[in-house]
C-alpha positions as CSV (number, residue, x, y, z in Angstrom):
1,K,-85.7,127.4,121.6
2,G,-83.3,129.5,120.1
3,H,-81.2,127.3,118.1
4,D,-81.8,126.4,114.4
5,I,-81.2,123.0,113.2
6,Y,-82.4,123.9,110.1
7,T,-80.4,126.8,108.8
8,K,-76.6,126.6,107.7
9,H,-74.4,129.0,109.2
10,S,-70.9,129.9,109.3
11,P,-68.5,127.6,111.1
12,Q,-68.6,129.6,114.4
13,Y,-72.1,129.7,114.7
14,M,-72.8,126.4,113.0
15,S,-75.4,123.5,114.2
16,A,-73.0,120.6,115.3
17,I,-72.7,117.9,117.5
18,Y,-69.5,116.5,118.4
19,Y,-68.6,113.0,119.7
20,H,-65.9,111.0,121.5
21,D,-66.5,108.0,120.5
22,E,-68.5,105.6,118.5
23,A,-71.6,105.0,120.9
24,Q,-71.9,109.1,120.8
25,R,-71.5,108.8,117.2
26,Q,-74.3,106.1,116.6
27,L,-76.7,107.8,119.1
28,A,-76.2,111.4,117.3
29,E,-76.9,109.8,113.8
30,R,-80.0,107.9,115.3
31,T,-81.5,110.8,117.0
32,K,-81.0,113.3,113.8
33,E,-82.7,110.2,111.8
34,K,-85.5,110.1,114.3
35,V,-86.2,113.8,114.6
36,Q,-85.6,114.2,110.2
37,K,-88.4,112.0,110.2
38,E,-90.8,114.0,112.3
39,S,-90.0,117.1,110.2
40,S,-90.3,118.0,106.3
41,R,-87.1,120.7,106.3
42,P,-83.5,119.0,106.1
43,I,-81.7,118.8,109.2
44,V,-78.5,120.7,108.4
45,T,-76.7,119.6,111.9
46,V,-73.3,118.6,111.3
47,I,-72.1,115.2,113.3
48,Q,-68.5,115.1,113.4
49,K,-65.6,113.6,115.6
50,A,-64.3,116.3,118.6
51,T,-61.1,117.6,118.4
52,Q,-59.4,120.3,119.9
53,F,-61.7,122.9,121.8
54,Y,-61.4,126.3,122.3
55,N,-63.6,128.7,124.1
56,A,-65.2,131.7,122.9
57,E,-63.8,135.0,123.5
58,D,-64.9,136.5,127.2
59,Y,-67.5,138.7,126.1
60,H,-69.4,135.3,124.7
61,Q,-69.0,133.5,128.1
62,K,-72.5,133.5,130.1
63,Y,-73.8,136.1,127.8
64,M,-77.0,136.3,129.3
65,L,-75.7,137.0,132.9
66,R,-73.2,139.8,131.3
67,Q,-76.4,141.7,130.3
68,D,-77.1,142.4,133.9
69,R,-74.0,143.9,135.5
70,Q,-75.5,144.3,139.0
71,L,-75.9,140.5,139.3
72,L,-72.5,139.8,137.2
73,A,-70.6,142.2,139.5
74,A,-71.9,140.5,142.9
75,L,-70.7,137.1,142.1
76,K,-67.1,138.7,142.1
77,L,-65.3,136.5,139.7
78,T,-62.8,137.1,137.0
79,D,-63.4,136.2,133.6
80,A,-61.5,133.1,133.7
81,E,-63.4,132.4,136.9
82,L,-66.6,132.8,135.3
83,I,-66.2,130.0,132.6
84,D,-66.2,127.4,135.1
85,S,-68.6,128.5,137.8
86,T,-71.4,126.4,138.6
87,I,-73.8,129.4,139.5
88,A,-72.9,131.3,136.8
89,A,-74.0,128.9,134.5
90,K,-77.0,128.3,136.1
91,L,-77.8,132.1,136.5
92,N,-77.1,132.3,132.9
93,G,-79.7,129.8,132.1
94,Y,-82.0,131.3,133.9
95,L,-81.6,134.4,132.6
96,A,-82.4,132.8,129.2
97,G,-85.8,131.4,130.4
98,H,-84.7,127.8,131.1
99,G,-85.7,125.8,134.4
100,T,-88.2,126.5,136.8
101,K,-89.1,129.2,139.4
102,E,-88.6,126.2,142.1
103,Q,-85.3,125.1,140.8
104,F,-83.9,129.1,140.7
105,E,-85.1,129.3,144.2
106,K,-83.4,126.0,145.3
107,D,-79.9,127.0,143.7
108,I,-79.9,130.8,145.1
109,A,-80.7,129.6,148.7
110,G,-78.6,131.0,150.9
111,A,-76.3,133.0,147.8
112,N,-75.6,136.9,148.6
113,L,-77.0,138.3,145.6
114,P,-78.7,141.4,145.0
115,P,-82.7,141.0,145.4
116,D,-83.5,143.6,142.6
117,S,-81.5,141.1,140.1
118,L,-83.0,137.8,141.9
119,R,-86.2,139.1,141.6
120,F,-85.8,139.7,137.6
121,V,-84.2,136.6,137.0
122,G,-87.2,134.8,138.5
123,K,-89.7,137.2,136.4
124,K,-87.9,135.0,133.4
125,L,-89.1,131.8,134.7
126,K,-92.2,129.5,134.5
127,A,-93.6,128.1,137.9
128,G,-93.5,124.5,138.1
């Protein structure tokens, strides 16, 4: 959902798997081959050795979370802190519709966050 392994894009948006060692490379190759056997469309995902990593610009970090300004402000995180924040990463995923309501409720238990924003996030999730 939201990731297209069949369409070529420019380098900053391409579908890629980066590996750190031979075991990871082999796993990536086997997985790509397995998925390819189940599809008639050619997979364009690139598999290559990981090199230096560059963070995206701040406005790309936790993109879904940044759309809820009230919730983002309530976290009281700088742009640098936002990158490494576990709760910000989880909220970003939940806002994108990933996870369950049960996981969400467990993760935000005791969090001092705006009730309206939390209800909005909860509506994005499925039960179970």
